[in-house]
C-alpha positions as CSV (number, residue, x, y, z in Angstrom):
1,M,0.0,0.0,0.0
2,T,1.4,3.4,-1.0
3,V,1.6,6.3,1.3
4,S,-0.9,8.3,-0.7
5,N,-3.5,5.5,-0.6
6,H,-2.9,5.1,3.2
7,N,-3.4,8.9,3.7
8,W,-6.5,8.8,1.5
9,R,-8.1,6.0,3.5
10,K,-7.3,7.8,6.7
11,F,-8.9,11.0,5.4
12,K,-12.1,9.1,4.3
13,N,-12.3,7.4,7.6
14,A,-12.0,10.7,9.5
15,F,-14.4,12.4,7.2
16,M,-17.1,9.7,7.7
17,Q,-16.6,9.6,11.4
18,T,-17.0,13.4,11.6
19,L,-20.1,13.3,9.3
20,T,-21.8,10.6,11.4
21,F,-21.0,12.5,14.6
22,V,-22.6,15.7,13.2
23,C,-25.7,13.7,12.1
24,A,-26.0,12.2,15.5
25,I,-25.8,15.7,17.1
26,L,-28.4,17.0,14.7
27,V,-30.7,14.2,15.7
28,V,-30.2,14.6,19.5
29,L,-30.1,18.4,19.6
30,P,-33.8,19.1,19.0
31,L,-34.6,16.5,21.7
32,V,-32.2,18.2,24.1
33,L,-33.7,21.6,23.4
34,V,-37.3,20.4,23.9
35,F,-36.3,18.6,27.1
36,Y,-34.5,21.7,28.4
37,H,-37.4,24.1,27.6
38,L,-39.9,21.7,29.1
39,V,-37.9,21.3,32.3
40,K,-37.3,25.0,32.6
41,E,-41.0,26.0,32.1
42,G,-42.6,23.0,33.8
43,F,-40.5,22.7,37.0
44,S,-40.9,26.4,37.7
45,A,-44.6,26.1,37.4
46,L,-44.9,23.3,39.9
47,N,-46.4,24.0,43.3
48,W,-48.2,22.1,46.1
49,N,-51.6,23.1,44.8
50,F,-50.8,21.4,41.5
51,F,-50.7,18.0,43.3
52,T,-53.5,18.5,45.8
53,K,-56.2,20.7,44.1
54,L,-58.9,20.1,41.5
55,P,-59.0,22.3,38.4
56,K,-60.7,25.6,38.7
57,A,-63.6,26.7,36.5
58,V,-62.9,28.4,33.2
59,G,-61.1,31.6,33.7
60,E,-60.4,31.2,37.4
61,H,-56.9,31.4,38.7
62,G,-55.2,28.6,40.6
63,G,-56.2,25.0,41.0
64,G,-54.3,21.8,40.1
65,M,-54.4,18.5,38.4
66,V,-54.8,16.0,41.2
67,N,-57.8,14.4,39.5
68,A,-55.9,14.1,36.2
69,I,-52.9,12.5,37.9
70,A,-55.1,10.0,39.6
71,G,-57.1,9.5,36.4
72,T,-53.9,8.7,34.4
73,F,-52.9,6.0,36.8
74,I,-56.5,4.5,36.7
75,L,-56.5,4.4,32.9
76,L,-53.0,2.8,32.8
77,L,-54.1,0.2,35.4
78,Q,-57.2,-0.6,33.3
79,A,-55.0,-0.8,30.2
80,A,-52.6,-3.2,31.9
81,I,-55.5,-5.4,33.2
82,F,-57.0,-5.6,29.7
83,G,-54.0,-5.5,27.4
84,V,-51.2,-7.4,29.2
85,P,-52.9,-10.8,29.6
86,I,-54.0,-10.9,25.9
87,G,-50.7,-9.6,24.7
88,V,-48.6,-12.0,26.8
89,L,-50.7,-15.0,25.9
90,G,-50.7,-14.1,22.2
91,G,-46.9,-13.9,22.4
92,V,-46.7,-17.3,24.1
93,Y,-48.9,-18.8,21.3
94,L,-46.7,-17.3,18.6
95,S,-43.5,-18.6,20.2
96,E,-44.5,-22.0,21.5
97,Y,-47.5,-23.2,19.6
98,G,-49.2,-22.0,16.4
99,G,-48.3,-23.0,12.9
100,S,-45.9,-21.1,10.7
101,K,-48.6,-19.8,8.2
102,L,-51.0,-18.7,10.9
103,N,-48.2,-17.1,12.9
104,W,-47.0,-15.2,9.9
105,W,-50.5,-13.6,9.5
106,I,-50.8,-12.8,13.2
107,R,-47.3,-11.2,13.2
108,F,-48.3,-9.2,10.1
109,A,-51.5,-8.0,11.6
110,A,-49.7,-7.1,14.9
111,D,-47.1,-5.1,13.0
112,I,-49.8,-3.2,11.1
113,L,-51.7,-2.5,14.3
114,N,-48.5,-1.1,15.9
115,G,-48.4,1.5,13.1
116,V,-52.1,2.5,13.2
117,P,-52.5,6.2,14.3
118,S,-53.8,6.5,17.8
119,I,-56.7,8.6,16.8
120,T,-57.9,5.7,14.7
121,W,-58.0,3.5,17.8
122,G,-60.1,6.2,19.5
123,V,-62.6,6.3,16.7
124,V,-63.0,2.5,16.6
125,V,-63.6,2.3,20.4
126,Y,-65.9,5.3,20.2
127,G,-68.1,3.3,17.8
128,L,-67.8,0.0,19.8
129,L,-68.2,1.3,23.3
130,V,-69.0,5.0,23.7
131,V,-72.0,5.1,21.4
132,P,-73.6,1.9,22.9
133,M,-72.9,3.2,26.4
134,H,-74.4,6.6,25.4
135,G,-71.4,8.6,26.5
136,P,-67.6,8.6,27.2
137,S,-66.3,6.8,30.2
138,A,-63.2,5.7,32.1
139,L,-63.8,2.2,31.0
140,A,-63.7,3.1,27.3
141,G,-60.5,5.1,27.9
142,G,-58.8,2.2,29.6
143,I,-59.8,-0.3,26.9
144,V,-58.6,1.9,24.1
145,L,-55.2,2.2,25.7
146,G,-55.2,-1.6,26.4
147,M,-56.0,-2.3,22.8
148,M,-53.0,-0.2,21.7
149,M,-50.8,-2.1,24.1
150,I,-51.7,-5.6,22.9
151,P,-49.7,-5.8,19.6
152,L,-46.6,-4.3,21.1
153,V,-46.7,-6.6,24.2
154,M,-47.4,-9.6,22.0
155,R,-44.5,-9.0,19.6
156,T,-42.1,-8.2,22.5
157,T,-43.2,-11.3,24.4
158,E,-42.7,-13.5,21.4
159,E,-39.2,-12.2,20.7
160,V,-38.1,-12.6,24.4
161,L,-39.5,-16.1,24.6
162,Q,-37.6,-17.1,21.4
163,L,-34.3,-16.0,23.1
164,V,-34.8,-18.8,25.7
165,P,-32.4,-21.7,24.7
166,G,-34.2,-24.6,23.0
167,G,-32.2,-26.9,25.3
168,Y,-34.4,-25.9,28.2
169,R,-37.5,-27.2,26.4
170,E,-35.8,-30.3,25.2
171,A,-34.6,-31.2,28.7
172,A,-38.1,-30.7,30.1
173,M,-39.6,-32.9,27.4
174,A,-36.9,-35.6,28.1
175,L,-38.1,-35.6,31.7
176,G,-41.7,-36.1,30.6
177,I,-42.9,-32.7,31.7
178,A,-46.1,-31.6,29.9
179,K,-45.6,-28.8,27.3
180,W,-47.8,-26.4,29.1
181,K,-45.9,-26.9,32.3
182,T,-42.6,-26.4,30.5
183,T,-44.0,-23.2,29.0
184,V,-45.3,-21.8,32.2
185,Q,-42.7,-22.9,34.7
186,I,-39.5,-22.8,32.6
187,V,-39.8,-20.7,29.5
188,I,-41.9,-17.9,30.8
189,R,-40.1,-17.8,34.1
190,T,-36.8,-17.6,32.3
191,A,-38.0,-14.7,30.1
192,L,-40.0,-13.0,32.8
193,K,-37.8,-9.9,33.0
194,G,-38.0,-9.4,29.3
195,I,-41.8,-9.7,29.4
196,V,-42.0,-7.2,32.1
197,T,-39.7,-4.9,30.2
198,G,-42.0,-5.1,27.1
199,V,-45.1,-4.4,29.3
200,L,-43.4,-1.3,30.8
201,L,-42.4,-0.1,27.3
202,A,-46.0,-0.4,26.2
203,L,-47.2,1.5,29.2
204,S,-44.8,4.3,28.6
205,R,-46.0,4.5,25.0
206,V,-49.7,4.9,25.8
207,A,-49.2,7.0,28.9
208,G,-49.0,10.2,26.9
209,E,-51.7,9.5,24.3
210,T,-54.3,12.2,23.9
211,A,-56.2,11.6,20.7
212,P,-57.9,8.3,21.6
213,L,-58.9,9.7,25.1
214,I,-60.6,12.6,23.5
215,F,-63.1,10.2,21.9
216,T,-63.4,7.8,24.9
217,A,-62.5,9.3,28.3
218,F,-63.3,12.8,27.3
219,G,-62.1,14.4,30.5
220,N,-63.6,15.7,33.7
221,L,-63.0,18.8,35.9
222,G,-63.9,16.8,39.0
223,W,-63.6,13.2,40.3
224,A,-64.9,10.2,38.4
225,H,-66.8,8.0,40.9
226,K,-67.6,5.2,38.5
227,L,-65.9,3.7,35.5
228,T,-69.0,4.6,33.4
229,E,-68.3,8.3,33.9
230,P,-65.9,10.5,32.0
231,I,-62.5,10.7,33.7
232,A,-59.7,13.3,33.7
233,A,-56.2,12.4,32.4
234,M,-53.1,14.4,32.2
235,P,-52.7,14.3,28.4
236,L,-56.3,15.6,28.0
237,L,-55.9,18.4,30.6
238,I,-52.6,19.4,29.1
239,F,-54.1,19.6,25.7
240,N,-57.1,21.6,26.9
241,Y,-55.0,24.0,28.9
242,A,-52.4,24.5,26.1
243,I,-55.0,25.7,23.6
244,S,-56.8,27.9,26.1
245,P,-56.3,31.8,26.2
246,Y,-55.5,31.9,29.9
247,D,-51.9,32.3,31.1
248,D,-52.4,30.4,34.3
249,W,-53.7,27.4,32.4
250,H,-50.6,27.6,30.1
251,R,-48.4,27.5,33.2
252,Q,-50.3,24.5,34.5
253,A,-50.0,22.8,31.1
254,W,-46.2,23.2,31.3
255,A,-46.2,21.7,34.8
256,G,-48.4,18.8,33.7
257,A,-46.2,18.1,30.7
258,F,-43.2,18.0,33.0
259,V,-44.9,15.6,35.5
260,L,-45.9,13.4,32.6
261,L,-42.4,13.4,31.2
262,M,-41.1,12.4,34.6
263,L,-43.6,9.5,34.7
264,V,-42.5,8.2,31.3
265,L,-38.8,8.7,32.3
266,A,-39.4,6.7,35.5
267,I,-40.9,3.8,33.5
268,N,-38.0,3.8,31.1
269,V,-35.5,3.9,34.0
270,G,-37.4,0.9,35.4
271,V,-36.8,-0.8,32.0
272,R,-33.1,-0.1,32.2
273,F,-33.0,-1.4,35.7
274,L,-34.7,-4.7,34.7
275,T,-32.4,-5.2,31.7
276,R,-29.1,-4.3,33.4
277,D,-28.2,-8.0,34.0
278,R,-28.8,-8.8,30.4
279,F,-26.4,-6.1,29.3
280,K,-23.7,-7.2,31.8
281,Q,-23.9,-10.8,30.4
282,K,-23.5,-9.6,26.9
283,A,-20.5,-7.5,27.9
């Protein structure tokens, strides 16, 4: 290799490294700026009333989002109760049971559903539940979020279960253990951290959804005493406050966005905590 070729290769390598670094900075920079502005505006707007008071009537100063904070957790709990069992069992079926042709169609449908806009989910559940129930409700809001979780949980569960070594299954079969016992007591138990990680990722995805809740949960300035009543949620209240003409509501919208961001961040930190052992083993 001549000196000129060697220098040319070094130049190309340095140029490509610099180019990829600049592209990475251009991708991360908008996110950093949004995060900085949100923390700056949201943290300064937080106060004790925000976590303890109900929203005030239109145009009145003060109040908080205690009902929306509680409503968000209620909706996420309903979504988990509805979506997690179906998603996990679907992933187990794809990994351990169904035929190749049927599995291909199920995976194809799940991948399509993962890409469906959230407002479409809201319209579908509006027609299936809100109209027959003659009004929006907390139940409809929880179900629409749960439906959005199902394809993501199912595909994540399938991929995690397929990472379990086949030798575990073969050893159990050699001992005469029934297939369903092998699946429940060995395969699922081995992949449990990965399944929980997928569930948390799905929850963090639906935690900030607004469009489907507009059609289903609708929102409430007070407390929802029954699941058949409209319920407040942080994304809904943030949306309503952000488009209002009142400065105090804008301040509370920033505070709500900050709290919602911290909730999603906490879920993702939990995911990292659960997967830390896996990264150590790979290293």
